[in-house]
C-alpha positions as CSV (number, residue, x, y, z in Angstrom):
1,X,88.8,43.8,104.3
2,X,92.5,44.1,105.2
3,X,93.5,43.7,108.8
4,X,94.7,46.7,110.8
5,X,98.5,47.1,110.9
6,X,100.5,46.0,114.0
7,X,101.2,49.7,114.7
8,X,97.4,50.4,114.6
9,X,96.7,47.7,117.1
10,X,99.6,48.7,119.3
11,X,98.4,52.3,119.5
12,X,94.9,51.2,120.3
13,X,96.0,48.8,123.0
14,X,98.5,51.3,124.5
15,X,95.9,54.1,124.6
16,X,93.4,51.8,126.4
17,X,96.1,51.0,128.9
18,X,97.1,54.6,129.5
19,X,93.5,55.7,129.9
20,X,92.8,52.7,132.2
21,X,95.6,53.8,134.5
22,X,94.1,57.3,135.0
23,X,90.3,57.0,135.0
24,X,88.4,57.1,138.3
25,X,86.8,54.1,139.9
26,X,83.5,53.0,138.3
27,X,85.0,53.1,134.8
28,X,87.2,50.8,132.7
29,X,88.6,50.5,129.2
30,X,87.7,48.1,126.4
31,X,89.1,47.4,123.0
32,X,87.7,46.0,119.7
33,X,84.2,45.1,121.1
34,X,80.7,45.2,119.6
35,X,78.8,48.4,120.4
36,X,75.1,48.2,119.6
37,X,73.7,51.3,117.9
38,X,70.1,52.4,118.2
39,X,69.5,51.1,114.6
40,X,70.5,47.6,115.8
41,X,73.7,47.6,113.9
42,X,77.0,47.1,115.7
43,X,80.2,49.1,115.6
44,X,83.6,47.9,116.8
45,X,85.6,50.8,118.4
46,X,89.3,50.5,118.6
47,X,89.2,51.6,122.3
48,X,86.6,53.0,124.6
49,X,85.9,54.0,128.2
50,X,83.0,52.0,129.5
51,X,81.2,51.4,132.8
52,X,83.2,49.1,135.0
53,X,80.5,46.4,135.2
54,X,80.2,46.5,131.4
55,X,83.9,45.7,130.8
56,X,83.3,42.0,131.6
57,X,80.0,41.6,129.7
58,X,79.6,38.7,127.3
59,X,77.3,40.6,125.0
60,X,77.5,43.7,122.8
61,X,77.5,46.9,124.9
62,X,74.9,49.6,124.7
63,X,75.7,53.3,124.2
64,X,74.5,54.2,127.7
65,X,77.3,52.0,129.0
66,X,80.0,53.9,127.0
67,X,81.5,57.2,127.9
68,X,84.1,57.7,125.2
69,X,84.7,56.0,121.9
70,X,88.1,56.1,120.1
71,X,89.3,55.1,116.6
72,X,92.8,54.7,115.2
73,X,92.6,56.0,111.6
74,X,94.1,53.7,109.0
75,X,95.5,55.3,105.8
76,X,92.8,53.8,103.5
77,X,90.0,56.1,102.2
78,X,87.4,53.8,103.7
79,X,88.9,54.2,107.2
80,X,89.3,58.0,106.8
81,X,85.7,58.4,105.7
82,X,84.4,56.1,108.4
83,X,86.4,57.3,111.3
84,X,86.4,61.1,110.6
85,X,83.0,61.6,109.0
86,X,80.6,58.7,109.3
87,X,81.2,57.7,112.9
88,X,81.0,61.2,114.4
89,X,77.6,61.7,112.7
90,X,76.3,58.3,113.9
91,X,77.5,58.8,117.5
92,X,76.2,62.3,117.7
93,X,72.8,61.2,116.5
94,X,72.9,58.4,119.1
95,X,73.7,60.8,121.9
96,X,77.4,60.0,122.5
97,X,79.4,63.0,123.7
98,X,83.1,62.0,123.6
99,X,84.7,60.8,120.4
100,X,88.5,60.7,119.7
101,X,90.4,59.7,116.6
102,X,94.1,59.1,116.3
103,X,96.1,59.6,113.1
104,X,99.3,57.8,112.3
105,X,99.9,58.8,108.6
106,X,101.4,61.1,107.4
107,X,101.9,62.4,111.0
108,X,100.8,61.5,114.4
109,X,97.9,63.5,115.9
110,X,95.0,63.0,118.3
111,X,91.6,64.8,117.9
112,X,89.3,64.8,120.9
113,X,85.8,65.8,120.0
114,X,83.0,66.8,122.2
115,X,80.2,66.0,119.8
116,X,77.6,68.6,119.2
117,X,79.8,71.6,120.1
118,X,81.9,73.8,117.8
119,X,85.3,73.0,119.3
120,X,87.7,70.1,119.2
121,X,91.0,69.7,121.2
122,X,94.0,68.2,119.5
123,X,97.7,67.8,119.8
124,X,100.1,69.5,117.4
125,X,100.7,66.9,114.6
126,X,104.2,65.3,115.0
127,X,106.2,63.0,112.7
128,X,106.5,59.5,114.0
129,X,110.3,59.8,113.7
130,X,110.5,62.8,116.0
131,X,108.1,61.2,118.4
132,X,110.2,58.0,118.5
133,X,113.3,60.0,119.4
134,X,111.6,62.1,122.2
135,X,109.7,60.0,124.7
136,X,108.3,62.2,127.5
137,X,108.5,65.4,125.5
138,X,105.1,65.5,123.8
139,X,102.2,65.4,126.2
140,X,98.4,65.5,125.4
141,X,96.4,66.6,128.4
142,X,92.7,66.8,127.6
143,X,90.4,67.6,130.5
144,X,87.4,65.7,129.3
145,X,85.8,63.3,130.1
146,X,88.5,63.2,132.8
147,X,91.8,65.0,133.2
148,X,94.5,62.9,131.4
149,X,98.3,63.1,131.0
150,X,99.2,61.1,127.8
151,X,102.8,60.8,126.8
152,X,102.4,60.3,123.0
153,X,105.6,58.3,122.6
154,X,104.1,55.8,125.0
155,X,101.4,55.1,122.5
156,X,103.7,54.0,119.7
157,X,106.2,51.9,121.6
158,X,106.0,48.5,123.2
159,X,107.1,48.5,126.8
160,X,110.6,47.2,126.0
161,X,111.2,49.6,123.1
162,X,110.0,52.6,125.3
163,X,112.5,51.7,127.9
164,X,115.2,51.6,125.3
165,X,114.1,54.9,123.9
166,X,114.1,56.5,127.3
167,X,117.7,55.5,127.8
168,X,118.7,57.1,124.6
169,X,117.0,60.5,124.8
170,X,119.2,63.1,123.0
171,X,120.2,66.2,125.1
172,X,118.7,68.3,122.3
173,X,116.8,67.4,119.2
174,X,116.4,70.4,116.9
175,X,113.5,68.8,115.0
176,X,111.5,68.7,118.2
177,X,111.8,72.5,118.9
178,X,108.3,73.4,117.5
179,X,105.7,73.6,120.3
180,X,104.5,70.3,121.8
181,X,101.0,71.7,122.3
182,X,97.5,70.8,123.0
183,X,95.3,73.4,121.4
184,X,91.6,74.3,121.3
185,X,90.5,75.3,117.8
186,X,87.3,76.4,116.2
187,X,86.1,74.0,113.5
188,X,84.2,74.1,110.3
189,X,80.9,72.2,110.0
190,X,80.7,69.8,107.1
191,X,77.3,68.1,106.9
192,X,76.9,68.8,110.6
193,X,80.2,67.0,111.5
194,X,83.1,68.7,113.3
195,X,86.2,68.9,111.1
196,X,89.4,70.7,112.3
197,X,90.3,73.9,110.4
198,X,93.4,73.8,108.2
199,X,95.0,76.5,110.4
200,X,94.5,75.7,114.1
201,X,96.0,79.1,115.3
202,X,98.0,79.8,118.4
203,X,99.8,76.9,120.1
204,X,100.5,76.7,123.8
205,X,103.3,74.5,125.1
206,X,102.3,71.9,127.6
207,X,105.5,70.2,128.8
208,X,105.5,67.1,131.0
209,X,105.8,68.0,134.6
210,X,109.1,66.9,136.1
């Protein structure tokens, strides 16, 4: 199996760091670890929120030690099928509530599922090029499992490149004029799995607070 791309790994690591800086005490983040399922098989999430004491474990973690599981979706059919369809079903059956997946291709988007309900929150899909040129403009602020403020550009930059991008923000970027929104959408059910509708409906702008 091909290794994930450097961008895939960067986004997973940056997301874990962003979440770790905002979660309350008693919780921590973990990346690329073994998560033991009720069947006895293990999955390896790209990032997760786990109980603080579990973050230093030298063994596979149990589902009761994990609050949120997240995957960065690679462009291969295997990854798309696994991360969008297979994993939500497995985690739902195992009792996990919070499952996120991040898309990088053809556009950047985050889908934050509360498994077992008929809604999913996601950010308006954005091209990586526009996201690169507009750090601080596109903010994802889900309220579960905790309130977060996630600057999407921070997820695709190394620290050094983010600082360079921040110093070169254009006064006005016409391509970034469509709403930078977090939306709540109704979803279709496909074999019991939540799948975003093709047309998410009204968008509400959520700019970064100055």
